C-alpha positions as CSV (number, residue, x, y, z in Angstrom):
1,M,16.0,-10.9,3.1
2,K,16.7,-7.4,4.6
3,Q,16.4,-5.9,1.2
4,R,13.2,-7.6,0.5
5,L,11.7,-6.4,3.8
6,V,12.7,-2.9,3.4
7,F,11.2,-2.9,-0.2
8,A,8.0,-4.3,1.1
9,L,7.7,-1.7,3.8
10,I,8.6,1.3,1.8
11,M,6.4,0.1,-1.3
12,S,3.4,-0.7,0.8
13,C,3.7,2.6,2.7
14,V,3.6,4.6,-0.6
15,L,0.7,2.7,-2.0
16,S,-1.3,2.7,1.2
17,L,-0.8,6.4,1.6
18,L,-1.8,7.1,-1.9
19,M,-4.6,4.7,-2.2
20,T,-6.2,5.6,1.1
21,C,-5.9,9.3,0.2
22,W,-7.7,8.6,-3.2
23,V,-10.4,6.5,-1.7
24,T,-11.1,8.9,1.3
25,W,-11.2,11.6,-1.1
26,I,-13.7,9.9,-3.4
27,N,-15.9,9.1,-0.4
28,L,-15.8,12.4,1.7
29,G,-14.3,15.0,-0.6
30,W,-12.3,17.8,1.2
31,S,-14.2,18.0,4.2
32,Q,-13.2,18.7,7.8
33,E,-12.8,15.2,8.8
34,F,-10.9,14.2,5.7
35,C,-7.5,14.2,7.5
36,T,-8.7,12.2,10.3
37,Q,-10.5,9.6,8.2
38,W,-7.5,9.4,5.8
39,L,-5.0,8.7,8.8
40,T,-7.3,5.9,10.3
41,A,-7.6,4.3,6.9
42,F,-3.9,4.5,6.3
43,V,-3.0,3.1,9.6
44,L,-5.4,0.2,9.1
45,A,-4.2,-0.4,5.6
46,W,-0.5,-0.3,5.8
47,P,0.1,-3.4,8.0
48,A,-2.1,-5.4,5.7
49,A,-0.5,-4.1,2.5
50,A,3.1,-4.8,4.1
51,L,2.0,-8.3,4.8
52,V,0.7,-8.8,1.2
53,S,3.8,-7.2,-0.2
54,F,6.2,-9.2,1.7
55,G,4.2,-12.4,1.2
56,C,3.2,-12.1,-2.5
57,G,6.2,-10.1,-3.8
58,P,8.4,-13.1,-4.8
59,E,5.6,-14.7,-6.8
60,I,4.8,-11.4,-8.5
61,Q,8.2,-10.8,-9.4
62,K,8.6,-14.2,-11.0
63,L,5.1,-13.5,-12.8
64,S,6.3,-10.2,-14.1
65,L,9.5,-11.7,-15.4
66,R,7.6,-14.4,-17.3
67,I,5.4,-11.9,-18.7
68,T,8.1,-9.6,-19.9
69,S,10.5,-12.3,-21.1
């Protein structure tokens, strides 16, 4: 359980960081407010992504095993 929680937190952090950067850049470009908007988006996205990752992780792992078997 501990490993599952740590994995979900790290994976959701990385994905949220990259995706919010990408979407913020698409919407604003490299403007003066980019960093502020990116940080705001990341702070809002990471908790949601962590919950989804932790909650859906086991089922997605089972599905990926079925697909690759």
